[in-house]
C-alpha positions as YAML, in Angstrom:
chain: A
units: angstrom
residues:
- id: 1
  name: MET
  ca: [0.00, 0.00, 0.00]
- id: 2
  name: SER
  ca: [2.77, 2.39, 0.94]
- id: 3
  name: GLY
  ca: [4.53, 1.65, -2.36]
- id: 4
  name: SER
  ca: [1.35, 2.41, -4.28]
- id: 5
  name: ILE
  ca: [0.90, 5.70, -2.43]
- id: 6
  name: ALA
  ca: [4.53, 6.66, -3.04]
- id: 7
  name: GLU
  ca: [4.14, 5.94, -6.75]
- id: 8
  name: LYS
  ca: [1.00, 8.09, -6.91]
- id: 9
  name: ILE
  ca: [2.85, 10.93, -5.21]
- id: 10
  name: ARG
  ca: [5.73, 10.66, -7.71]
- id: 11
  name: ALA
  ca: [3.26, 10.61, -10.60]
- id: 12
  name: PHE
  ca: [1.56, 13.70, -9.19]
- id: 13
  name: GLU
  ca: [4.89, 15.51, -8.91]
- id: 14
  name: ARG
  ca: [5.81, 14.54, -12.48]
- id: 15
  name: GLY
  ca: [2.47, 15.97, -13.60]
- id: 16
  name: ARG
  ca: [3.18, 19.24, -11.81]
- id: 17
  name: ARG
  ca: [6.59, 19.46, -13.46]
- id: 18
  name: ARG
  ca: [5.04, 18.93, -16.89]
- id: 19
  name: ALA
  ca: [2.45, 21.60, -16.08]
- id: 20
  name: VAL
  ca: [5.24, 24.09, -15.31]
- id: 21
  name: VAL
  ca: [6.88, 23.43, -18.68]
- id: 22
  name: LEU
  ca: [3.54, 23.57, -20.51]
- id: 23
  name: LEU
  ca: [2.77, 26.95, -18.95]
- id: 24
  name: GLY
  ca: [6.18, 28.23, -19.99]
- id: 25
  name: VAL
  ca: [5.73, 27.02, -23.57]
- id: 26
  name: LEU
  ca: [2.23, 28.56, -23.75]
- id: 27
  name: ALA
  ca: [3.63, 31.86, -22.46]
- id: 28
  name: ALA
  ca: [6.34, 31.79, -25.14]
- id: 29
  name: ALA
  ca: [3.67, 31.06, -27.76]
- id: 30
  name: CYS
  ca: [1.71, 34.11, -26.57]
- id: 31
  name: PHE
  ca: [4.78, 36.31, -27.03]
- id: 32
  name: VAL
  ca: [5.40, 34.98, -30.53]
- id: 33
  name: ALA
  ca: [1.74, 35.36, -31.53]
- id: 34
  name: SER
  ca: [1.67, 38.92, -30.17]
- id: 35
  name: PHE
  ca: [4.31, 39.89, -32.73]
- id: 36
  name: PHE
  ca: [1.75, 39.53, -35.52]
- id: 37
  name: LEU
  ca: [-0.92, 41.66, -33.83]
- id: 38
  name: PRO
  ca: [-1.26, 45.41, -33.15]
- id: 39
  name: TRP
  ca: [0.02, 46.52, -29.74]
- id: 40
  name: TRP
  ca: [-1.45, 50.00, -29.28]
- id: 41
  name: ASN
  ca: [-4.23, 52.16, -30.72]
- id: 42
  name: PHE
  ca: [-4.45, 55.95, -30.94]
- id: 43
  name: GLN
  ca: [-7.36, 58.08, -32.14]
- id: 44
  name: LEU
  ca: [-7.43, 61.82, -32.75]
- id: 45
  name: PHE
  ca: [-10.59, 63.92, -32.97]
- id: 46
  name: ALA
  ca: [-10.99, 67.52, -34.15]
- id: 47
  name: PRO
  ca: [-13.79, 69.57, -35.72]
- id: 48
  name: GLN
  ca: [-12.36, 68.91, -39.19]
- id: 49
  name: TYR
  ca: [-12.07, 65.18, -38.39]
- id: 50
  name: PRO
  ca: [-15.39, 64.34, -36.69]
- id: 51
  name: LYS
  ca: [-14.94, 60.61, -37.38]
- id: 52
  name: GLY
  ca: [-11.43, 60.73, -36.00]
- id: 53
  name: LEU
  ca: [-8.03, 59.63, -37.26]
- id: 54
  name: THR
  ca: [-6.66, 56.26, -36.25]
- id: 55
  name: LEU
  ca: [-3.08, 55.18, -35.66]
- id: 56
  name: VAL
  ca: [-2.35, 51.52, -34.98]
- id: 57
  name: ILE
  ca: [1.09, 50.60, -33.64]
- id: 58
  name: HIS
  ca: [2.66, 47.24, -34.42]
- id: 59
  name: LEU
  ca: [6.07, 46.14, -33.20]
- id: 60
  name: THR
  ca: [7.33, 46.57, -36.76]
- id: 61
  name: GLY
  ca: [5.66, 49.87, -37.68]
- id: 62
  name: VAL
  ca: [2.42, 51.82, -37.86]
- id: 63
  name: GLU
  ca: [-0.71, 51.68, -39.98]
- id: 64
  name: GLY
  ca: [-4.02, 53.49, -40.25]
- id: 65
  name: ASP
  ca: [-4.13, 57.23, -40.97]
- id: 66
  name: ALA
  ca: [-0.38, 57.62, -40.49]
- id: 67
  name: ALA
  ca: [0.12, 59.75, -43.63]
- id: 68
  name: GLU
  ca: [-2.62, 62.21, -42.64]
- id: 69
  name: ILE
  ca: [-1.32, 62.40, -39.07]
- id: 70
  name: ASP
  ca: [2.19, 63.03, -40.37]
- id: 71
  name: THR
  ca: [0.86, 65.93, -42.44]
- id: 72
  name: ILE
  ca: [-0.78, 67.45, -39.36]
- id: 73
  name: ASN
  ca: [2.34, 66.85, -37.27]
- id: 74
  name: HIS
  ca: [4.44, 68.66, -39.89]
- id: 75
  name: TYR
  ca: [2.56, 71.89, -39.21]
- id: 76
  name: ILE
  ca: [3.46, 71.82, -35.51]
- id: 77
  name: GLY
  ca: [7.04, 70.66, -36.08]
- id: 78
  name: MET
  ca: [6.78, 67.02, -35.02]
- id: 79
  name: HIS
  ca: [8.97, 64.45, -36.71]
- id: 80
  name: SER
  ca: [7.52, 61.88, -39.08]
- id: 81
  name: LEU
  ca: [6.15, 58.70, -37.52]
- id: 82
  name: ALA
  ca: [8.31, 56.74, -39.94]
- id: 83
  name: ASP
  ca: [11.43, 58.17, -38.24]
- id: 84
  name: SER
  ca: [10.49, 56.99, -34.75]
- id: 85
  name: ALA
  ca: [11.88, 53.85, -33.06]
- id: 86
  name: LEU
  ca: [13.75, 52.67, -36.16]
- id: 87
  name: LEU
  ca: [16.13, 50.43, -34.20]
- id: 88
  name: GLU
  ca: [13.35, 48.92, -32.10]
- id: 89
  name: ARG
  ca: [11.26, 48.12, -35.18]
- id: 90
  name: ALA
  ca: [14.17, 46.51, -36.99]
- id: 91
  name: ALA
  ca: [15.07, 44.37, -33.98]
- id: 92
  name: SER
  ca: [11.54, 43.55, -32.84]
- id: 93
  name: HIS
  ca: [11.46, 40.03, -34.30]
- id: 94
  name: TRP
  ca: [14.79, 39.25, -32.63]
- id: 95
  name: ILE
  ca: [13.58, 40.67, -29.32]
- id: 96
  name: VAL
  ca: [10.36, 38.66, -29.35]
- id: 97
  name: GLY
  ca: [12.12, 35.49, -30.48]
- id: 98
  name: ALA
  ca: [14.83, 35.84, -27.83]
- id: 99
  name: THR
  ca: [12.23, 36.51, -25.14]
- id: 100
  name: ALA
  ca: [10.26, 33.38, -26.08]
- id: 101
  name: GLY
  ca: [13.38, 31.21, -26.22]
- id: 102
  name: LEU
  ca: [14.85, 32.50, -22.97]
- id: 103
  name: VAL
  ca: [11.52, 32.05, -21.17]
- id: 104
  name: VAL
  ca: [11.38, 28.36, -22.10]
- id: 105
  name: ALA
  ca: [15.06, 27.89, -21.21]
- id: 106
  name: ALA
  ca: [14.56, 29.56, -17.84]
- id: 107
  name: VAL
  ca: [11.52, 27.43, -17.03]
- id: 108
  name: LEU
  ca: [13.46, 24.25, -17.88]
- id: 109
  name: LEU
  ca: [16.90, 25.05, -16.48]
- id: 110
  name: ALA
  ca: [16.64, 27.63, -13.69]
- id: 111
  name: GLY
  ca: [17.33, 26.34, -10.21]
- id: 112
  name: ARG
  ca: [15.55, 27.15, -6.98]
- id: 113
  name: LYS
  ca: [17.37, 30.46, -6.54]
- id: 114
  name: LEU
  ca: [16.39, 31.65, -10.04]
- id: 115
  name: ASN
  ca: [12.81, 30.45, -10.18]
- id: 116
  name: TRP
  ca: [11.74, 34.03, -10.87]
- id: 117
  name: LEU
  ca: [13.98, 34.42, -13.95]
- id: 118
  name: GLY
  ca: [11.45, 33.32, -16.59]
- id: 119
  name: LEU
  ca: [8.82, 35.67, -15.19]
- id: 120
  name: ALA
  ca: [11.28, 38.58, -15.13]
- id: 121
  name: ILE
  ca: [12.28, 37.97, -18.75]
- id: 122
  name: GLY
  ca: [8.65, 37.75, -19.85]
- id: 123
  name: MET
  ca: [7.70, 40.95, -18.04]
- id: 124
  name: GLY
  ca: [10.45, 42.77, -19.90]
- id: 125
  name: LEU
  ca: [8.58, 42.55, -23.21]
- id: 126
  name: PRO
  ca: [5.36, 44.49, -22.42]
- id: 127
  name: LEU
  ca: [7.07, 46.77, -19.90]
- id: 128
  name: GLY
  ca: [9.84, 47.53, -22.37]
- id: 129
  name: PHE
  ca: [7.28, 48.35, -25.05]
- id: 130
  name: VAL
  ca: [5.41, 50.77, -22.79]
- id: 131
  name: ALA
  ca: [8.65, 52.42, -21.65]
- id: 132
  name: ASP
  ca: [9.91, 52.78, -25.22]
- id: 133
  name: THR
  ca: [6.57, 54.11, -26.49]
- id: 134
  name: THR
  ca: [6.47, 56.63, -23.63]
- id: 135
  name: TYR
  ca: [9.99, 57.78, -24.50]
- id: 136
  name: TRP
  ca: [9.14, 58.34, -28.16]
- id: 137
  name: MET
  ca: [5.87, 60.09, -27.30]
- id: 138
  name: TYR
  ca: [7.75, 62.43, -24.95]
- id: 139
  name: ARG
  ca: [10.45, 63.06, -27.54]
- id: 140
  name: SER
  ca: [7.94, 63.73, -30.32]
- id: 141
  name: GLY
  ca: [6.18, 66.33, -28.19]
- id: 142
  name: HIS
  ca: [9.34, 68.06, -26.99]
- id: 143
  name: ASP
  ca: [11.69, 67.90, -29.97]
- id: 144
  name: LEU
  ca: [9.65, 70.30, -32.12]
- id: 145
  name: ASP
  ca: [10.98, 72.06, -35.19]
- id: 146
  name: LYS
  ca: [11.07, 75.78, -34.39]
- id: 147
  name: ARG
  ca: [10.60, 76.55, -38.09]
- id: 148
  name: ALA
  ca: [7.15, 74.95, -38.12]
- id: 149
  name: PRO
  ca: [4.21, 77.15, -39.22]
- id: 150
  name: ILE
  ca: [2.36, 76.54, -35.92]
- id: 151
  name: HIS
  ca: [4.16, 76.96, -32.62]
- id: 152
  name: LEU
  ca: [3.10, 74.92, -29.59]
- id: 153
  name: LYS
  ca: [4.66, 74.64, -26.19]
- id: 154
  name: PRO
  ca: [6.40, 71.29, -25.65]
- id: 155
  name: PHE
  ca: [3.85, 68.68, -24.60]
- id: 156
  name: MET
  ca: [3.51, 65.03, -23.63]
- id: 157
  name: PRO
  ca: [0.87, 63.13, -25.63]
- id: 158
  name: ALA
  ca: [-1.25, 60.76, -23.56]
- id: 159
  name: VAL
  ca: [0.11, 57.22, -23.80]
- id: 160
  name: ILE
  ca: [-3.09, 55.76, -22.37]
- id: 161
  name: GLY
  ca: [-6.50, 57.30, -21.85]
- id: 162
  name: ASP
  ca: [-7.71, 60.72, -22.99]
- id: 163
  name: GLY
  ca: [-5.49, 63.67, -23.82]
- id: 164
  name: LYS
  ca: [-5.40, 66.95, -25.72]
- id: 165
  name: VAL
  ca: [-2.88, 68.32, -28.23]
- id: 166
  name: GLY
  ca: [-3.80, 71.72, -29.62]
- id: 167
  name: GLN
  ca: [-7.34, 71.42, -30.94]
- id: 168
  name: PHE
  ca: [-7.13, 67.63, -31.09]
- id: 169
  name: LEU
  ca: [-8.62, 65.32, -28.49]
- id: 170
  name: THR
  ca: [-6.72, 62.05, -28.27]
- id: 171
  name: GLN
  ca: [-7.51, 58.58, -27.01]
- id: 172
  name: ALA
  ca: [-4.97, 55.81, -26.52]
- id: 173
  name: TRP
  ca: [-5.39, 52.23, -25.35]
- id: 174
  name: PRO
  ca: [-3.64, 48.84, -25.56]
- id: 175
  name: ALA
  ca: [-4.46, 46.50, -28.45]
- id: 176
  name: TRP
  ca: [-4.64, 42.71, -28.76]
- id: 177
  name: GLY
  ca: [-0.90, 42.14, -29.13]
- id: 178
  name: PHE
  ca: [-0.15, 43.87, -25.84]
- id: 179
  name: TRP
  ca: [-2.87, 41.97, -24.00]
- id: 180
  name: LEU
  ca: [-1.61, 38.68, -25.43]
- id: 181
  name: ALA
  ca: [1.85, 39.51, -24.07]
- id: 182
  name: ILE
  ca: [0.24, 40.26, -20.69]
- id: 183
  name: LEU
  ca: [-1.45, 36.84, -20.83]
- id: 184
  name: GLY
  ca: [2.00, 35.35, -21.37]
- id: 185
  name: VAL
  ca: [3.25, 37.13, -18.25]
- id: 186
  name: VAL
  ca: [0.27, 35.82, -16.25]
- id: 187
  name: LEU
  ca: [1.00, 32.26, -17.42]
- id: 188
  name: LEU
  ca: [4.62, 32.70, -16.34]
- id: 189
  name: GLY
  ca: [3.43, 33.95, -12.97]
- id: 190
  name: VAL
  ca: [1.40, 30.76, -12.50]
- id: 191
  name: ALA
  ca: [4.36, 28.68, -13.73]
- id: 192
  name: THR
  ca: [6.66, 30.38, -11.21]
- id: 193
  name: TRP
  ca: [4.22, 29.76, -8.37]
- id: 194
  name: GLN
  ca: [3.82, 26.13, -9.38]
- id: 195
  name: ARG
  ca: [7.58, 25.69, -9.78]
- id: 196
  name: ASN
  ca: [8.19, 27.00, -6.27]
- id: 197
  name: ARG
  ca: [5.84, 24.30, -4.96]
- id: 198
  name: VAL
  ca: [7.69, 21.69, -7.02]
- id: 199
  name: CYS
  ca: [11.05, 22.84, -5.65]
- id: 200
  name: ARG
  ca: [9.89, 22.75, -2.05]
- id: 201
  name: VAL
  ca: [9.29, 18.98, -2.19]
- id: 202
  name: CYS
  ca: [12.29, 18.19, -4.40]
- id: 203
  name: PRO
  ca: [14.85, 15.89, -2.68]
- id: 204
  name: ARG
  ca: [17.62, 18.20, -3.87]
- id: 205
  name: HIS
  ca: [15.98, 21.35, -2.56]
- id: 206
  name: ALA
  ca: [18.70, 22.10, -0.01]
- id: 207
  name: THR
  ca: [21.57, 21.89, -2.50]
- id: 208
  name: CYS
  ca: [19.85, 23.43, -5.54]
- id: 209
  name: GLY
  ca: [21.36, 26.70, -6.70]
- id: 210
  name: ALA
  ca: [21.10, 28.81, -9.85]
- id: 211
  name: LEU
  ca: [20.65, 25.86, -12.20]
- id: 212
  name: CYS
  ca: [18.36, 22.86, -11.80]
- id: 213
  name: PRO
  ca: [20.70, 19.83, -11.58]
- id: 214
  name: HIS
  ca: [18.29, 17.55, -13.47]
- id: 215
  name: THR
  ca: [16.13, 20.12, -15.37]
- id: 216
  name: VAL
  ca: [12.56, 20.50, -14.24]
- id: 217
  name: LEU
  ca: [11.49, 17.44, -16.25]
- id: 218
  name: GLY
  ca: [14.27, 15.19, -15.02]
- id: 219
  name: ASN
  ca: [14.25, 12.70, -12.19]
- id: 220
  name: PRO
  ca: [15.27, 14.42, -8.93]
- id: 221
  name: ALA
  ca: [15.67, 11.18, -7.02]
...
């Protein structure tokens, strides 16, 4: 009877280890899928644009009414949207791919002391996007061409929610790609919590360091 119970416990622990890896792989899949979706939406409203102008931000560029918005921006001395975040756009596929790969590697290989590593790497993708977008929004509103026909005081466009630039009312909100990346972070949070529970009952818990000595799917006995 005791042998049967012990075998059931081992099978349960193996199932929990597989669940950790599955959550990590699903999180990585969310990050990869988010690359193909829009990450942020902006809309601008003014009396001459009652239906509004739309700007959709992808990791690789922008779409929507970008040409019309660029024309408007020219009059107040803002740089073209096409000139913003050139390095980030060019490297976006490498960044997303590296994030997905490192997340899976961390889930498989990190030891007890680095259980949080996969979650930290995953969080870097959406947080980095928001930080970078905020930087470029700030720069676009402060680095104005003094030779522009219309002079405005330096301003900070709203990154999220409602804002106002001159006579334009603006709205900004996250799009599906960003939320899919957030789902990936949530999955990694669950994986980290589950992995901590796995590590607590691991026979090598006391001696485990930065790297898992048998990988999370190995046999700890």
